[in-house]
Backbone bond lengths (Angstrom), bond angles and torsions (degrees), N, CA, C in turn:
res aa  C-N    CA-C-N  psi(-1)  N-CA   C-N-CA  omega(-1)  CA-C   N-CA-C  phi
1 X - - - 1.456 - - 1.552 104.25 -
2 X 1.228 124.17 -51.09 1.351 124.79 -179.88 1.488 113.19 -55.92
3 X 1.410 117.94 -38.44 1.473 123.38 177.98 1.566 106.99 -66.32
4 X 1.369 118.06 -41.13 1.484 115.00 -176.47 1.491 108.92 -67.99
5 X 1.371 117.30 -35.92 1.574 117.56 -179.85 1.544 104.98 -63.92
6 X 1.270 118.66 -43.81 1.477 119.30 179.98 1.447 115.82 -56.28
7 X 1.350 114.31 -48.15 1.476 127.96 -177.68 1.614 103.75 -63.79
8 X 1.275 118.03 -40.94 1.518 118.05 -179.17 1.560 110.64 -67.63
9 X 1.341 114.39 -43.97 1.375 119.67 -177.18 1.583 108.75 -61.70
10 X 1.320 116.45 -42.74 1.443 119.08 -179.28 1.566 109.66 -66.11
11 X 1.282 117.20 -39.61 1.594 117.97 175.36 1.546 109.40 -60.70
12 X 1.385 116.58 -42.43 1.437 116.38 177.19 1.543 116.88 -59.46
13 X 1.365 111.82 -44.29 1.551 113.57 177.95 1.443 112.07 -67.25
14 X 1.347 122.16 -34.25 1.457 120.68 177.21 1.541 109.48 -67.46
15 X 1.347 111.25 -45.72 1.508 115.98 -173.24 1.551 109.77 -65.17
16 X 1.400 118.16 -40.34 1.350 120.90 -176.50 1.527 113.14 -72.58
17 X 1.332 114.48 -30.64 1.511 117.67 174.32 1.475 111.99 -63.64
18 X 1.293 121.57 -44.99 1.423 125.06 177.97 1.456 112.01 -66.86
19 X 1.313 121.11 -37.22 1.501 124.89 175.28 1.537 111.70 -64.34
20 X 1.329 118.41 -35.79 1.437 124.56 172.96 1.484 112.24 -58.65
21 X 1.284 114.07 -42.58 1.512 116.28 178.99 1.531 111.63 -66.88
22 X 1.299 112.83 -39.78 1.510 117.13 -179.33 1.590 109.45 -64.67
23 X 1.265 112.88 -42.70 1.541 120.34 -179.51 1.519 109.45 -62.82
24 X 1.220 117.39 -41.83 1.514 119.20 178.73 1.472 111.99 -66.22
25 X 1.250 116.68 -42.03 1.507 118.82 179.52 1.559 111.97 -65.86
26 X 1.432 115.48 -39.85 1.359 115.84 176.71 1.514 116.51 -66.92
27 X 1.326 116.18 -33.44 1.466 121.80 174.79 1.502 112.18 -63.05
28 X 1.345 115.86 -42.37 1.394 118.56 179.49 1.482 113.23 -65.95
29 X 1.348 117.67 -37.95 1.429 123.59 179.40 1.488 111.09 -63.06
30 X 1.396 118.91 -42.31 1.359 125.07 -176.28 1.516 106.23 -72.11
31 X 1.276 125.76 -31.36 1.364 129.43 177.45 1.568 110.60 -63.21
32 X 1.347 112.93 -48.13 1.451 117.51 179.26 1.612 109.54 -65.44
33 X 1.281 114.12 -36.61 1.544 116.54 178.48 1.486 112.88 -54.39
34 X 1.366 119.20 -33.83 1.411 122.18 -179.95 1.599 115.05 -57.90
35 X 1.266 114.39 -32.21 1.421 121.63 -179.39 1.610 115.56 -89.12
36 X 1.307 116.40 -12.79 1.473 113.34 175.31 1.507 114.27 -114.84
37 X 1.311 120.56 -6.94 1.464 118.46 -176.61 1.438 116.00 -76.20
38 X 1.411 122.63 136.52 1.409 121.13 -175.45 1.638 106.24 -75.83
39 X 1.161 119.38 -15.83 1.474 124.65 178.37 1.584 105.61 -126.17
40 X 1.319 118.29 72.43 1.479 117.15 -162.54 1.570 114.19 -69.22
41 X 1.331 112.38 -34.37 1.519 110.99 -176.07 1.397 110.90 -71.62
42 X 1.371 115.91 -54.71 1.484 119.86 -171.45 1.607 111.63 -66.11
43 X 1.355 114.15 -41.15 1.463 117.88 -179.24 1.560 112.46 -72.61
44 X 1.245 111.17 -41.01 1.584 112.42 179.58 1.518 107.56 -60.84
45 X 1.253 119.88 -44.72 1.491 122.82 -178.71 1.511 109.38 -57.69
46 X 1.344 116.30 -53.14 1.445 117.62 175.96 1.524 116.37 -54.25
47 X 1.370 115.21 -45.21 1.395 118.95 178.90 1.563 114.69 -71.34
48 X 1.238 117.82 -21.20 1.410 119.33 172.99 1.513 109.45 -74.47
49 X 1.341 115.56 -39.32 1.466 121.11 175.85 1.605 112.24 -60.40
50 X 1.326 111.54 -47.78 1.418 119.99 177.01 1.546 113.12 -61.37
51 X 1.301 113.62 -40.17 1.609 119.63 176.00 1.503 106.22 -59.97
52 X 1.349 122.20 -43.72 1.464 121.33 -175.74 1.541 109.98 -70.46
53 X 1.293 116.27 -27.76 1.469 123.51 179.22 1.515 107.09 -71.87
54 X 1.254 116.11 -48.57 1.494 122.73 179.88 1.545 107.39 -55.82
55 X 1.256 110.48 -53.95 1.510 120.70 -176.98 1.532 109.83 -50.04
56 X 1.389 109.57 -49.78 1.556 117.90 -179.01 1.496 109.13 -64.20
57 X 1.284 117.64 -46.87 1.451 115.85 175.84 1.601 116.88 -54.88
58 X 1.352 112.90 -49.70 1.415 116.78 -179.83 1.471 112.08 -63.27
59 X 1.359 118.08 -41.69 1.384 122.33 175.12 1.576 114.44 -60.01
60 X 1.290 117.04 -44.65 1.489 120.41 172.39 1.491 115.07 -57.15
61 X 1.382 115.86 -44.18 1.420 125.21 -175.67 1.679 107.19 -63.23
62 X 1.260 113.66 -42.03 1.443 120.43 178.77 1.485 110.34 -67.95
63 X 1.299 118.27 -47.71 1.474 122.15 174.44 1.533 113.50 -56.96
64 X 1.319 115.72 -36.67 1.520 122.12 -174.37 1.607 103.63 -71.23
65 X 1.372 117.74 -40.01 1.391 119.64 179.20 1.558 111.89 -61.28
66 X 1.312 114.18 -32.79 1.547 121.42 -171.18 1.510 106.31 -85.10
67 X 1.449 118.01 -45.38 1.351 124.73 -161.58 1.583 118.43 -118.65
68 X 1.388 112.07 -5.86 1.536 118.02 -177.64 1.494 104.06 -131.41
69 X 1.210 124.87 30.56 1.488 125.85 174.69 1.610 109.38 -81.37
70 X 1.238 113.51 177.51 1.464 121.11 -173.44 1.564 109.68 -58.17
71 X 1.373 118.72 -35.48 1.401 123.97 179.36 1.548 118.38 -82.59
72 X 1.236 112.69 0.34 1.539 119.72 -169.55 1.597 108.65 -58.32
73 X 1.274 113.53 137.46 1.500 125.43 178.79 1.519 105.77 -89.87
74 X 1.253 119.08 160.14 1.576 120.15 170.65 1.515 110.24 -55.00
75 X 1.215 120.90 -32.60 1.552 122.08 179.71 1.467 109.20 -69.00
76 X 1.452 115.45 -38.55 1.507 115.29 -179.79 1.556 108.21 -74.33
77 X 1.325 117.07 -26.26 1.493 116.46 -179.41 1.519 105.70 -73.69
78 X 1.241 121.46 -35.11 1.381 124.94 179.04 1.521 113.04 -64.77
79 X 1.338 114.88 -34.52 1.430 122.90 179.23 1.582 104.82 -70.54
80 X 1.246 115.04 -41.65 1.537 118.48 -179.05 1.504 109.13 -62.01
81 X 1.198 120.37 -44.26 1.521 122.94 178.79 1.515 110.27 -63.44
82 X 1.406 114.66 -41.04 1.465 115.45 178.89 1.491 112.72 -66.28
83 X 1.290 118.40 -37.82 1.471 125.03 -178.36 1.628 108.64 -64.56
84 X 1.278 112.42 -34.47 1.508 118.90 -175.31 1.508 107.10 -94.69
85 X 1.294 122.54 3.65 1.445 126.95 177.41 1.576 111.18 57.97
86 X 1.304 117.29 38.64 1.474 125.23 -168.19 1.473 113.61 -119.11
87 X 1.321 117.77 11.74 1.480 121.21 -176.61 1.477 111.00 -61.60
88 X 1.437 118.37 -47.24 1.444 117.04 -173.68 1.514 110.64 -73.59
89 X 1.327 121.61 -36.29 1.492 124.16 176.64 1.533 108.08 -62.56
90 X 1.301 120.34 -41.06 1.462 122.99 178.99 1.458 110.69 -65.91
91 X 1.429 118.62 -41.94 1.356 118.31 -176.61 1.644 111.62 -69.31
92 X 1.270 110.96 -25.91 1.566 113.72 -177.40 1.568 109.14 -77.35
93 X 1.235 109.11 -29.87 1.579 113.79 -178.83 1.504 116.79 -88.25
94 X 1.275 116.84 -32.80 1.430 119.89 -176.38 1.601 108.04 -124.31
95 X 1.236 107.08 130.13 1.551 114.73 179.60 1.574 114.41 -81.58
96 X 1.395 110.29 -17.20 1.502 116.29 -174.39 1.658 102.37 -85.60
97 X 1.268 112.56 171.67 1.508 117.44 175.96 1.531 105.61 -77.26
98 X 1.427 115.24 -174.94 1.420 123.14 -176.32 1.634 111.33 -58.09
99 X 1.271 121.36 119.28 1.480 126.27 171.54 1.500 112.02 -124.52
100 X 1.295 113.34 151.94 1.415 115.81 -172.08 1.576 120.38 -55.67
101 X 1.304 114.84 -56.67 1.495 116.66 179.63 1.493 112.22 -64.98
102 X 1.278 120.57 -42.58 1.503 113.20 175.97 1.553 117.88 -60.72
103 X 1.375 113.28 -40.15 1.464 117.02 173.11 1.454 115.99 -58.79
104 X 1.347 116.18 -47.21 1.449 124.60 177.09 1.538 110.55 -56.65
105 X 1.341 116.71 -46.96 1.442 123.30 -179.79 1.587 106.31 -62.90
106 X 1.260 120.28 -39.04 1.503 121.96 -177.09 1.466 110.45 -70.33
107 X 1.237 119.40 -41.70 1.579 121.27 -170.82 1.488 113.88 -95.58
108 X 1.497 116.29 -27.72 1.338 116.45 178.73 1.610 115.96 -99.38
109 X 1.401 117.11 -38.48 1.399 115.59 -157.61 1.545 108.16 -116.02
110 X 1.323 121.10 -14.69 1.400 127.61 -171.29 1.561 109.48 -68.12
111 X 1.338 118.24 103.97 1.533 116.03 -177.64 1.530 118.20 -70.13
112 X 1.422 113.04 -10.86 1.419 121.05 179.86 1.667 114.51 -105.01
113 X 1.328 113.58 9.36 1.388 119.25 176.05 1.532 104.66 -106.60
114 X 1.380 116.21 116.31 1.438 123.82 -174.75 1.517 111.22 -65.70
115 X 1.337 120.52 -10.12 1.474 120.12 174.45 1.452 118.10 -105.80
116 X 1.384 114.80 6.25 1.448 118.26 -179.57 1.541 112.50 -84.17
117 X 1.253 118.42 161.60 1.412 123.28 177.96 1.578 112.59 -66.10
118 X 1.351 113.12 -38.17 1.492 118.72 178.70 1.557 110.09 -61.34
119 X 1.319 111.84 -40.31 1.509 113.91 -174.60 1.568 106.69 -67.14
120 X 1.362 117.14 -39.04 1.490 121.35 -177.22 1.551 107.81 -67.48
121 X 1.439 118.85 -42.25 1.305 125.12 -176.39 1.545 111.16 -61.93
122 X 1.299 116.18 -40.35 1.505 118.08 -176.04 1.572 104.47 -71.95
123 X 1.310 120.06 -45.17 1.417 116.04 176.61 1.510 117.30 -57.11
124 X 1.263 118.13 -41.35 1.397 127.79 -175.84 1.600 108.19 -67.03
125 X 1.337 113.94 -48.49 1.490 119.79 175.23 1.571 112.52 -56.78
126 X 1.369 112.58 -43.79 1.470 116.42 -179.52 1.565 109.58 -64.24
127 X 1.319 117.80 -40.91 1.500 122.03 -176.89 1.536 113.70 -67.35
128 X 1.461 111.60 -41.20 1.453 111.96 176.99 1.472 114.39 -66.85
129 X 1.359 115.04 -27.88 1.478 118.09 -176.07 1.584 109.88 -71.73
130 X 1.405 115.66 -22.17 1.484 118.49 175.79 1.440 115.76 -87.71
131 X 1.355 120.18 -9.15 1.502 124.91 177.09 1.496 110.97 -76.52
132 X 1.328 114.83 144.39 1.440 117.33 177.23 1.578 113.31 -62.02
133 X 1.334 112.52 147.52 1.467 119.25 -174.63 1.611 109.29 -93.13
134 X 1.398 117.71 162.60 1.410 119.59 179.67 1.539 109.85 -75.95
135 X 1.376 115.34 -34.59 1.426 118.89 -176.91 1.575 108.13 -127.64
136 X 1.359 110.96 154.39 1.529 120.11 -177.28 1.594 108.38 -91.39
137 X 1.292 121.61 30.78 1.483 121.64 -178.83 1.444 111.80 -89.94
138 X 1.338 119.24 -11.24 1.440 120.98 -178.02 1.508 116.97 81.51
139 X 1.317 114.12 2.91 1.491 122.64 -179.76 1.480 111.91 -87.37
140 X 1.306 123.32 117.31 1.375 124.95 -179.29 1.487 114.61 -53.75
141 X 1.357 118.32 135.32 1.419 124.42 179.52 1.504 112.69 -69.95
142 X 1.341 122.25 160.76 1.453 125.00 -176.18 1.479 114.09 -50.27
143 X 1.412 116.87 -51.52 1.393 118.95 -176.49 1.466 112.93 -66.06
144 X 1.355 118.71 -26.09 1.498 120.16 176.39 1.499 110.15 -73.89
145 X 1.252 121.12 -40.63 1.391 128.73 170.97 1.484 112.80 -53.62
146 X 1.361 115.17 -50.70 1.472 115.59 -177.93 1.495 113.59 -69.40
147 X 1.339 112.61 -39.01 1.512 110.18 176.93 1.460 112.98 -65.24
148 X 1.319 122.61 -33.41 1.559 127.47 171.96 1.424 110.57 -60.11
149 X 1.292 119.12 -44.00 1.543 127.06 -177.61 1.533 104.21 -62.45
150 X 1.390 116.97 -50.73 1.482 118.14 -174.84 1.564 109.61 -58.29
151 X 1.405 113.36 -46.57 1.393 117.60 -175.63 1.560 112.31 -64.25
152 X 1.366 113.06 -36.51 1.507 116.47 -175.84 1.566 106.94 -67.60
153 X 1.447 112.59 -36.28 1.550 117.21 -178.72 1.515 109.45 -63.01
154 X 1.365 113.94 -43.85 1.474 118.03 -179.05 1.501 111.89 -66.48
155 X 1.290 117.48 -43.62 1.434 120.62 -176.98 1.584 111.50 -65.47
156 X 1.267 114.74 -31.88 1.525 117.42 -177.10 1.494 111.16 -97.73
157 X 1.239 119.46 -3.63 1.529 121.42 -171.44 1.555 112.16 -84.97
158 X 1.236 116.45 157.21 1.520 125.33 172.13 1.483 108.87 -106.86
159 X 1.270 115.10 148.57 1.529 121.69 -170.89 1.580 103.42 -63.55
160 X 1.247 119.28 -38.26 1.493 124.63 -175.11 1.536 111.77 -69.20
161 X 1.276 118.40 -13.85 1.408 119.81 -176.15 1.562 112.19 -87.38
162 X 1.332 112.22 -13.98 1.521 118.00 -170.50 1.509 107.16 -89.39
163 X 1.264 113.61 65.83 1.506 117.17 172.82 1.558 111.79 -77.30
164 X 1.308 118.02 -169.25 1.488 122.80 -174.05 1.627 106.44 -62.49
165 X 1.304 117.23 -38.75 1.437 122.70 -176.31 1.564 109.88 -61.87
166 X 1.334 108.76 -49.23 1.500 114.21 -178.87 1.554 117.63 -74.43
167 X 1.251 106.70 -32.68 1.520 112.80 170.27 1.532 115.15 -64.48
168 X 1.342 117.20 -41.48 1.479 120.11 173.48 1.495 109.21 -62.52
169 X 1.218 119.34 -39.27 1.513 122.89 -176.37 1.531 107.09 -63.29
170 X 1.385 114.92 -48.47 1.399 121.78 -177.68 1.529 113.20 -64.02
171 X 1.319 113.95 -35.91 1.546 120.09 176.08 1.579 107.63 -63.58
172 X 1.441 116.15 -45.20 1.273 116.38 -176.09 1.516 116.60 -70.88
173 X 1.358 118.56 -27.58 1.443 123.18 175.70 1.544 106.38 -72.18
174 X 1.320 119.74 -36.35 1.577 119.57 -176.79 1.541 107.35 -69.58
175 X 1.398 118.83 -38.03 1.392 121.05 173.83 1.565 112.96 -66.02
176 X 1.257 118.66 -34.53 1.436 122.96 -178.49 1.565 106.71 -73.24
177 X 1.420 115.64 -32.40 1.385 115.47 176.15 1.523 117.04 -69.62
178 X 1.432 112.08 -37.02 1.466 118.04 174.84 1.501 110.12 -62.08
179 X 1.413 118.73 -44.80 1.427 120.62 -179.87 1.547 112.70 -65.47
180 X 1.406 114.10 -35.08 1.507 115.73 175.97 1.491 113.08 -67.47
181 X 1.244 120.09 -35.81 1.533 122.91 -175.03 1.584 103.45 -77.90
182 X 1.364 120.42 -37.94 1.415 118.63 174.42 1.567 113.51 -61.20
183 X 1.326 115.61 -45.90 1.401 117.25 176.30 1.515 115.70 -62.98
184 X 1.363 117.16 -39.82 1.461 121.02 -179.22 1.530 111.81 -73.93
185 X 1.211 121.62 -42.98 1.508 119.61 -169.97 1.539 113.43 -109.07
186 X 1.274 117.48 -9.62 1.447 121.02 167.49 1.520 115.59 -123.04
187 X 1.410 110.08 68.02 1.544 115.18 -170.53 1.534 107.79 -78.96
188 X 1.417 109.27 149.95 1.507 118.41 179.55 1.477 107.74 -141.21
189 X 1.251 119.51 152.17 1.471 124.34 179.04 1.396 115.51 87.29
190 X 1.390 117.71 176.39 1.319 120.75 -179.86 1.576 114.38 -76.41
191 X 1.304 117.03 -16.85 1.419 118.27 -177.37 1.593 113.05 -97.17
192 X 1.284 115.03 7.98 1.514 121.93 -175.70 1.581 107.54 -58.13
193 X 1.270 111.96 148.14 1.462 118.69 -178.53 1.522 107.65 -78.24
194 X 1.355 110.74 134.95 1.516 114.78 178.31 1.514 109.77 -130.93
195 X 1.295 117.79 149.69 1.465 124.26 -179.26 1.495 108.70 -57.82
196 X 1.305 117.91 145.48 1.624 125.05 -175.69 1.554 99.66 -81.45
197 X 1.425 112.24 147.59 1.447 118.58 172.42 1.535 111.12 -86.28
198 X 1.462 103.58 124.52 1.523 103.24 176.05 1.586 111.80 -79.90
199 X 1.323 111.51 144.23 1.530 119.10 -174.60 1.607 100.69 -122.28
200 X 1.333 107.95 167.20 1.496 115.62 174.97 1.460 118.02 77.60
201 X 1.299 118.04 11.18 1.484 122.33 -170.79 1.585 104.19 -100.49
202 X 1.302 119.94 143.08 1.399 121.96 179.78 1.597 110.42 -73.49
């Protein structure tokens, strides 16, 4: 038991250290956006909300890998619910104690749980769809396609399917989404993506 607690604590320290780096990078990106956005107040607020949602989704995915994997004990699942602030919601929905599939469903797939990855993915996808596109060809940009794919996977998935392999793939996709959003909306350098100029308009 003592060994399990020690391993859990070490996992927490490592995970939180990585999340701190991500948060710092996101904060720096959002600060720079304030100086380049044509609609600074409205857009910056929306991007800050999306930043928090991406952070929460990445955090939850990392916690699920550590505390809601196939070998998770009831104690680990309880930690998972605590980290996602979902203990009360879980207790109201399920009469049983912490069990793997119900916990995964609550923190990963539940579209009505404001702490779940699915809830964050839906809000992020909706926000990206409202932002201006680089080109006027009507083709969704890469970050929008990736967000839509992540959301579709969560909507159609079953809790039992999210083993370590699939959780790792989900975490990778969320990190790719964060990188894609940063590259698209916080451009730097001479090769930064810029909106195309529309011609032929009166």
